[in-house]
C-alpha angles and dihedrals in degrees: 000000000000092000091049090055091050091049091050091050092049090048091052091050091051091051091049091050091049090051092051093047092051095047120110092236092059091047090057091046091048093050090049095051098038093041119007133309112239094229092049089048092054094045093048093051093046091054090045089053091052091050094050090043089060091046090048091051091054092046091050090052091052092046094050094047091047093047095048093045093055094098090055093044092049094049102040104020115180088342088078089071096045101039121100096196118108108170116149091182092062093033091240116140135180128170101204097101090051094046090048093048092049095050096038096051091044094050093048089050089050092052089054099041102040099069091044093048095048091046092052091046091052091050094048095046102036112021112021117098117237094255090056101036098067098048092045092047089051092050092050092050091048089063088068091056095058110106115249092236088064090054089048094052091047089050093050100046103029113018103041096048089050091049093047096048104033119009104039096044089050093048091045093051096047104027102024091120088070114084091230093066104040125120139042119316104255097163089213108081148081095316093056092046092048093050092049091048091048091057091046097051095039096086092049095053092040097051096046093043091051091051091048092051091049090052090063105103116254088229089075091054091046092048091052092049090047089056090054099260120160122235091262091051089052089051089053089053090052092047091050091055094043099043095103091049091048088051089053091049089050092053090049089053090048090052090053091049093048093054099041112121123167102040092047093044091056097052110025097078096236101240117144097227134122111232132147092207111108090213095062123090118248144174137237133203091251095047095050089053092050093046104040110027094087090047096052109119106170128060091238090052091054092044091052092051091049090051089054088051089051091051091049091049093051093046093049094047092050094049094047094045092052091047094049092050092051094047091046093051093051097045090049092050094050100036108154090222091062 
């Protein structure tokens, strides 16, 4: 009798399972799991559309800049990059002073900002107590949120008068024999632009370097301590592991400095000359676009400015792509979940 009841119960369960398997709802679920669910299909293609929309937007930008710079490319060719002449009256244009000013101001800013950024990152990741690390990290990151026009106004009304009256006369009197510190103290010039850029890229390099150092496994620190290493020797171990990531952060900061416009335009002096003196005014690719685009009267003038924009776009993309690849490789290598 007991076995008969069990057989009846099993038979009822089999019939219920057969009814569920043959139902339309299960057919839809089966087709969605074995093939593709309709909702997942829609969501996947919408996100794919957004991704390709962004890519299309970038490609359209490149196409339009390339198309509208064709008159300048056809007339000047590669000489546009190597020429120092910028004369709208004669319709003669060369981008070399602007390329030089962009790279020179950015590199000087990097020389100033890199030691400060790495030092702050070391303190935050290796020495600062928990109650101090978070507030200081927040303050550093807030520097990146300040609009560039605010930096520019600070540079014009606070930094450049101080440089003209105090810093540049002192440097000229004591270090004037060095080519970097020759010339009259204008205040507006490469030194002011480099200092403003250094402050602007400092939070980028600091934040990424701190994250890279924190991604180094604690086992490496513990192993170094176990071998009798001092705290400074442990920091050197961490820096050795994070050097590629710090390089990537540096390139990201350089990319920000290369593309900065308003703050640099307000303090660099805007003179298309090539001079290694930090006291002399200069020009950058971004600042010449901001200053002269509304004043361009001829088609060749506009085309030359658009070609400068294209060069700036290509340079910025290359720097940021290299930096992202370096940071990605380091964070993947030292993933804490490894």
